C-alpha positions as CSV (number, residue, x, y, z in Angstrom):
1,M,107.0,213.4,138.8
2,R,104.0,211.1,139.0
3,F,104.4,207.2,139.4
4,T,101.3,205.3,137.8
5,L,101.2,201.6,137.0
6,T,100.9,202.6,133.3
7,K,104.2,204.6,133.3
8,V,106.1,201.8,135.2
9,L,104.7,199.2,132.5
10,T,105.7,201.5,129.6
11,S,108.8,201.9,131.1
12,I,109.6,198.4,131.5
13,A,108.5,197.7,127.8
14,L,110.8,200.6,126.6
15,F,113.7,199.2,128.5
16,G,113.0,195.5,127.5
17,G,112.4,196.4,123.6
18,C,114.7,199.2,123.3
19,F,117.6,199.1,125.8
20,V,118.3,195.4,126.4
21,P,118.7,194.7,122.7
22,V,121.6,197.3,122.8
23,L,123.4,195.5,125.6
24,V,122.8,192.1,124.0
25,D,123.6,193.0,120.5
26,L,126.9,194.6,121.0
27,G,128.6,191.3,122.0
28,S,130.2,188.2,120.2
29,T,126.7,186.7,119.3
30,H,125.8,189.8,117.1
31,L,127.8,192.8,116.3
32,L,131.1,191.2,117.0
33,N,130.2,188.0,115.4
34,D,133.0,187.0,112.8
35,L,130.6,185.0,110.8
36,W,128.3,188.1,110.2
37,D,128.2,190.0,106.9
38,A,129.8,193.3,107.3
39,H,126.6,194.9,105.7
40,A,124.5,193.2,108.6
41,R,126.7,194.7,111.1
42,T,125.9,198.2,109.6
43,H,122.0,197.6,109.9
44,L,122.5,196.2,113.5
45,V,124.6,199.5,114.4
46,W,121.5,201.4,113.0
47,M,118.9,199.4,114.5
48,I,120.5,199.5,118.2
49,S,121.4,203.2,117.7
50,S,117.8,204.0,117.0
51,F,116.5,201.7,119.7
52,F,118.6,203.4,122.1
53,L,117.6,206.9,121.1
54,I,113.7,205.7,121.1
55,F,114.4,204.5,124.7
56,I,115.9,207.9,125.6
57,L,113.3,210.0,124.1
58,G,110.3,207.9,125.3
59,M,111.6,208.0,128.7
60,Y,112.1,211.7,128.6
61,F,108.3,212.0,127.3
62,L,107.1,209.6,130.0
63,W,109.1,211.0,133.0
64,I,110.1,214.5,132.2
65,K,107.2,215.6,130.2
66,N,104.6,213.5,131.8
67,E,103.1,212.2,128.5
68,E,102.1,208.5,128.5
69,Y,100.6,207.6,125.0
70,T,103.6,209.3,122.9
71,P,106.3,206.7,124.5
72,A,103.7,203.9,124.8
73,L,103.2,204.1,121.0
74,M,107.0,204.5,120.5
75,S,107.4,201.4,122.4
76,L,104.6,199.6,120.4
77,C,106.2,200.3,117.0
78,V,109.4,198.7,118.1
79,L,107.8,195.8,119.5
80,V,105.2,195.0,116.7
81,G,108.1,195.4,114.3
82,Y,109.7,192.6,116.0
83,S,106.5,190.6,115.9
84,I,106.2,191.4,112.0
85,S,109.8,190.1,111.5
86,A,109.2,187.1,113.5
87,M,106.1,186.4,111.8
88,T,107.5,186.6,108.2
89,I,110.7,185.1,108.9
90,S,110.2,182.1,106.5
91,L,109.4,184.9,103.9
92,Y,112.7,186.4,103.7
93,G,114.9,183.4,104.8
94,G,115.6,184.7,108.2
95,V,116.6,182.7,111.3
96,F,116.0,183.6,114.9
97,L,119.8,183.0,115.8
98,G,122.5,183.2,113.5
99,E,125.8,181.2,113.1
100,G,128.1,181.3,116.1
101,G,125.4,182.7,118.3
102,V,124.4,180.8,121.4
103,E,121.1,181.7,122.9
104,P,118.9,179.8,125.4
105,E,115.5,178.1,123.9
106,P,113.2,177.4,127.0
107,F,110.5,175.1,126.0
108,G,112.0,175.1,122.3
109,I,111.1,178.8,122.1
110,P,113.9,181.2,121.0
111,I,114.3,183.6,124.0
112,N,114.0,186.5,121.6
113,V,110.7,185.1,120.8
114,I,109.8,185.1,124.6
115,H,111.4,188.3,125.5
116,F,109.8,190.5,123.0
117,S,106.3,188.9,123.5
118,S,106.2,189.5,126.9
119,M,107.4,193.1,126.4
120,L,104.7,193.6,123.9
121,I,102.1,192.1,126.3
122,I,103.4,194.3,128.9
123,Q,103.0,197.4,126.6
124,L,99.5,196.3,125.4
125,I,98.3,195.9,129.2
126,S,99.7,199.4,129.8
127,L,97.9,200.9,126.9
128,I,94.6,199.1,127.8
129,L,94.9,200.4,131.5
130,L,95.8,203.9,130.0
131,Y,92.9,204.0,127.9
132,R,90.6,202.9,130.7
133,E,91.8,205.6,133.0
134,Q,91.4,208.2,130.3
135,K,87.6,206.9,129.7
136,I,87.0,207.0,133.7
137,D,88.3,210.6,133.9
138,T,86.2,211.7,131.0
139,N,82.7,210.4,132.3
């Protein structure tokens, strides 16, 4: 098993983008929130189940198969997906925090925006470093 900075960064991004939401969203602010619509709960379980499976598959490719690009791109899909939902929130009438939920807003910024933006930056740094390493190896 080869430890590299890019593997560690992608692991952090996969964990933060795909596993942390499973832990957070299973609680009373999301899945068990009595104010949430039953159909929204179905979509949430679908989302967190998919994220968990992406996390497991990404870690398998990263640490067992020693493949770095595939899990990085899988992570990027989830993180860019969040960015799209955040940037278009006013178009579909969404909110960063639903009724009955309580989440911190450091500096007036929803914690989800800070968290997922940080994970996206980490994943992008990993991909840039991975690309540079590959470019150096081919020269």
